[in-house]
C-alpha positions in Angstrom: 160.0 197.3 29.4 160.5 199.7 32.2 157.5 201.6 33.8 158.1 203.7 36.9 154.3 203.5 37.8 154.4 199.7 38.4 153.8 198.4 41.9 155.2 195.1 43.0 153.8 193.3 46.1 155.4 190.5 48.0 152.8 188.2 49.5 154.8 187.0 52.5 155.4 190.6 53.5 151.7 191.6 53.1 150.6 188.5 55.1 152.9 189.4 57.9 151.1 192.7 58.3 147.7 191.0 59.0 146.5 189.8 62.5 146.1 186.0 62.2 143.3 186.1 64.9 141.0 188.5 63.2 139.3 189.1 59.8 141.4 191.7 58.1 141.0 193.6 54.8 143.9 195.6 53.3 143.4 197.5 50.0 146.7 197.5 48.1 145.6 199.4 45.0 142.7 201.4 43.7 142.5 203.0 40.3 139.4 204.0 38.2 139.6 200.6 36.4 141.1 198.2 39.0 141.4 197.6 42.7 143.4 194.9 44.5 142.9 193.9 48.1 144.2 191.2 50.5 141.4 189.7 52.6 142.3 187.3 55.5 139.4 185.3 57.0 140.3 183.1 59.9 139.1 179.4 59.9 135.5 179.1 60.9 134.6 182.7 60.1 131.9 183.9 57.8 132.5 186.6 55.2 129.2 188.4 54.9 129.8 190.8 52.0 126.9 191.5 49.7 127.1 191.7 45.9 129.2 194.4 44.4 128.9 196.3 41.1 132.5 195.4 40.3 133.7 192.0 39.2 135.7 190.2 41.9 138.4 187.5 41.8 139.0 185.4 44.9 142.1 183.3 45.4 142.2 180.9 48.3 145.8 180.8 49.3 145.5 178.4 52.2 142.8 176.2 53.6 139.3 175.7 52.1 136.3 177.9 51.5 132.7 177.8 50.4 131.5 180.5 48.0 127.8 181.1 47.3 126.9 182.9 44.1 123.3 183.5 43.2 122.1 180.7 45.4 124.6 178.2 44.2 127.3 177.0 46.6 130.9 176.1 45.5 133.6 174.3 47.5 137.0 176.0 46.9 
C-alpha cells in the first residue's frame, strides 16, 4: 500500500530539535480529526495544562511522571 500523504517521523531526530533545559512543545501534525505533538518536560517541572475537549494520549519515553485526572493521581 502506497500513500503519498503519509508522514513518517523519526523520534531521535525530533528529540534532537528540542532544548533539553526547557519545556518544549512541538506540534507535528494537525488535521480536522487528529493532532500529534511532542512535549518535552524537564525533570522536576510541572505541566499545568487544563482539560481539553479533545482526547489525549501521553507516552512517557524516559523517566517517570505523575498524572492527575479528575482528582485521581497516577504514577506513570
